[in-house]
N, C-alpha and C positions, 0 to 999 in steps of 0.2 A: 195362102198369106198366113191365114190362121195354124196352119199345120208350122212355117219359120215360126210363128209368134211362138208355139208353142216347145219348140225344139229349143230357140233362145234362151225361154225362163227356165225349161229344164234344164240348162248349161249355167247359167248363171246361180242357181239354186244348187247345183252342185259343187260348183267353183265355191261358193261363199260357208258352207255345208264343210266342204276338206277345210278351210281357215279353220273354223270353230272348231271342227274337230280333233287339228294336229292341235291347234293353239293346247286343246285339254290335256289330251295324250303328251305330249313336249312337257308339261309341267309336272307328269309322273317320272321322268327321264332323269336318272337310269336307276331309278326305282322310288317309287310313292312315296313313303314316308320320308327321306333324306330328302328330293325333290320339292316335296312340299315346305318341308322345314328351313330349306332351303328360301324359297318363297317369300313367306313370312319373316322372317331376317332380315332379309335382302331389300324387297319391295316394300312391306306391309310394315315394321317397324318404323324404317325413316316417314310413312306418311303419318307416325301417329299411332298407328295402332296398339293395344297391349296385349302380351303373351296369351294371355287367355280369352281375349277376343280373336283376336289374328288366326287359331287355331281353327277355329267355325266357320271367319267369315273368306278363310284359304279354300278348305274345301269345298262350299255351299258355291263361291265366285265360278270355281272348275267346275263344278257340278252343272253351273245355269250353263255355261261357255258348251260341255257335251250337248246339253241338252236344245239349244237352241242350232247346234249343228243336225242332231238329229230330227230336230220339225221344221226344220226347212224342207229335209227330204219327201212330207205328207200336207197332205190340203187344209186339214183342219182349222180353222181360223187362222189360216196362213196370211190372209191381204191382211183382213182387219185384229192380228195382233200380233202374229210372231214376227212376221217383217218391219211390224214400229217399233217393237222390240227389241228387235235386234238393232239397229238403225238409235236406239235411243243408248243402247248397252255404248256400240262403238264409240257413240259422239262423248260419255261422259270419260271414256279411255282417252279421248283425242284430248278433250279438255285437260285432264288427269297428266299427259304426256307434253303438251304446251308447256303446261308450268313448269314443267318438271326441265326442260328446255332452258326454260327462261331463269330458271334459278339455279340449276347446278350445270348448263353446255349439253351438250351432246355428246356425253360421256359414258360407257360405262353401259351393262345389259340390262333394256328395260323391261323383262322376265316374260315376255308376252308368248313367246315358245321354249319358255322355262332356260334351262343349258342348253337343249338338244341345238335349239339354234337361234345363238347370242346376236341381238336386233338394236342398233343402237334407236333412242325414243324417235329422232327424226325419218328411221326408217319404218318404225312403229305406226308413226302419223304419216306418213306416205302411205301404208298399205290400209288405214283403215281408213281412209278419205275415200281410197279405191273401193274399197268393201262398199261403204255409205252410197257413193256413187252406182255401185253396181243394185245395189237394194232399193235403191231409189227407181234406176230402169226398170227390175223388177215389177217393182210394183205399179208400174203403168199398164207394162206388158199382161199381167193377169186380167181377166175379164172379169165385170161385176160380177157378183152372186158365184162366183167361183169355187166359195171358201166350204166346206163339211163342219155340222156344227155341233160335231162332239167336244166341246170342252173336256170332258174326261182324258181324253186322249193328251190333252197339253200337261194336262197335272200328271197325269201317270208315268208320262217320260222326265219329267221337271224330277218327281220326287227320286222317281228309281236312278237317275242320274244321279243326284246327289246322296241319295241312301249308298249308291253302288262306291263313289271315290270314299265316302267313308270310311266302308268296308276295307277298299284297296288302303288304305292308309290309316288307321284306328289311334283318336285323340290318345296318348300314349299320356301317364302319370306324371305329373315334372320331375323331372331326375335332380337331385341333389346339385341348382345353381353351385358352378365354379366360377366364382369375379374375381377378377383381378385388381385390386386395391390402387388408387393412383402412386405410383412411386413417390415415399418419404424420406427425409433424410432423418438419418438415424442422430441423436446428440450424441456430441464430442465431451470426452472427459473434461472439462476444464481445469483440473486441482493443480495442473503447473503453469497456471495464468500466474501473474506477478498481481497482488491487489494491495492498495495502499493500504495500511491499519496502523493502531495506534502503537501499536509494537515498530512496527519497520519505522516508523516518525523519529521514534527517541532511539535508534538505533542505523544513524546514514549511513553506516559503511556496511553495514549487510544489506540495507535494502539499496545498493550500487552494486554489491554483487549481486541480487537477485534480479535485478533490472537489466544487467549484459546477460546473464543467461535467458531474461523472454525475449529482448531484443534478439537475441542471433536464434531462437525460437518463431519469434514473428519472420526475421528474415529468412528462413529456413522455406521457399515453395515447396508446397505436396508433389509428391512426383504420382499419387493417385487420387481417383473423386474420392468424396465424403460415400461413409455408406449409405445403403439407399434400400430401402425394401420394393425391391419389384412385385410383390404381390405371390407369387411362384413358389415361394418355399413349402409350401404343405405338396406340392407335389415332387420337388425337388430343393431338398434343406439345405444342401448348400451353393444353390444358382445364385444366392449374394455377394457370394465370398470371394474376389478376385474376379479373371474374367472366364466369362462364359457364351456359349452359341445355345440358343431355342430356337426349335423349329416348330413349324405347325405343320404337320402334313395329314394327308387323304393318305391312306393304303392304296387301292385303288388309282389314286392320281398320276399319272404319267410324267404330268410336269414337276410333279413331288419326287417320283423318283430319280428324276435327269437334275432336280438341285443337290438331292441325298448322296447319288454320284459324283457330284462335283466335291460338296465337302470330303466326302471320302477321297478322293484323290488330293485333296488341300492339305490333310491329315497324314498323308504318306510321303507327301511332300516336304511338310513341316512337322515334325513329332510334339512339337513345342505350341501349335496351335491348340488352342484354350478347346476343355472339354464339353460335349454336346451331348442335349437332352432332347428328347422330342417329345411333343405334346399329338397324338394319333387321334382324328375322329372317330369316335364310333359309327362308321359305316365300312361292310366288309373288312371286320375288322381280323376275319381269319388270312388275309391278305397278307397281315405283318410279315410272318417270315420269309413270305416272298419278298416284301419291301425289302427286306435286310438283305435275302442275299442277294438281290441285285443293285444294292446299295455297294455291296462291297464290303460291311461292317455291321454291327448290331451296338444300336445305343441304348443308353435307359430311355426308356418312355415309359407314357402315362395314357391314357386313353378316357375320352369327354363324350358325352350324347354331341349331339346334333347342335343343339341350340345354342346348348353353353360354349361348343367351340364356336361356334362362330360371332359368338358375343363374346369372347375372349378374345379373338383373333383382330377385333375393331371391325366400329363402322363402317361401310365402303371398300372393307380388305378382301382379300381371296388368297387363296393358298398357289403355291405355297408360298409358306411365308418364313421369315429365315432372320432373329433377332440378336445384336452383342448389346451382352450385356456387360459392365464392370462395375466391381462393388454393389451392383443392383441395379445400377444407373443405365438406361435405354441409351445407349449409344448411335447405334443403326440397325432400322427396320425395311427391310424388303420384304414384298408380297407381289403378288397375281403374277401375270404372265407379259404386263405389260409395260408402261413406262417405270413402276417402282421395280419390277422383278430382280430376282437372288442376282448380281454378277459378284464370281470368283473373284476376280481382279480387285472390285472394290472394294470387299471384305480381308483380301489381303494390303492394300494398300489403308485401311482404317484402323488394321492391328498394327500397324505398323508406328503408327500415331502417337506419340506422347501427350500426356495429361495435357502440359500446356499448349498443343498443338489441336486436341480436340475444343478446351475451353476456349479459345479463338472463336470456333464457330458454335459453338454452345453455353453461352454464358451460364447455365442451370448448374453445371457440373460442379 
């Protein structure tokens, strides 16, 4: 009987340990700095963490996950400290995920296994509840007095794990933050507008002539949106002039390459298609030549650092990102690989729409 209990206990320890170790490793995929930076922007920033705090919290949290996974496989303070601490951490995760689900719904990747194994908040809650149940059962299976007494084993594993994460993904000095200002309308030239002045009152004939011209100007509907500032002119000087397409791509991203290929095919079929520019994330930048080769064309591009890239693409957004601009006004934005993903047919359709048609659905234009 005791042998069966011991076998079951070891099975539970290995299972929960595996979950924690895989969770820590997954947050380092596909490369430590990229994965941790993405975790910070997508998971920690929305929770209110500042960039200065997030870089330390993310690495410490992953180190703690790794340490707990390893410490579940040893006997020092296992029953009295390690199991209760692991349960407490899981309860915190469950509480946070429950709140996020209540506020934002069961959508997106909770980040528990990083980008390696995307998981919705509800799926993560179920996984964590099961893990808590297994740990409580493990606590009952372990006999009293089974703990070995050396607390230094705990501290050594903990600090070694945290230090290891900091070494794998060193905190880099703040990159030049590229921020995009909110689009603003450029003031228009108002010199042609008729204004009543003492001279115009004294010369009614001249006034009538000016009023006729002014009325004609007012009656003529504009054929394009007013000039606006997109915020990208420091990267692409002509981005706010006429119709433009701006893309957010990661060089090694297969979905980004597929979107680029679709855009190239569109340009081949329609040479009058608006010029296209690309903002690349500085992750595997050496793959950019290969990216363009697969896309079938080379486009003007700029490379920006990982965290500024995620901030630029927008909160809750993902790659590939494709924006259609007209005179600096954002007309349409496709992003990610789900409901809002890039659709070549939609782009063809929106490019054909006149200013009047677009204004019906977007009064801000």
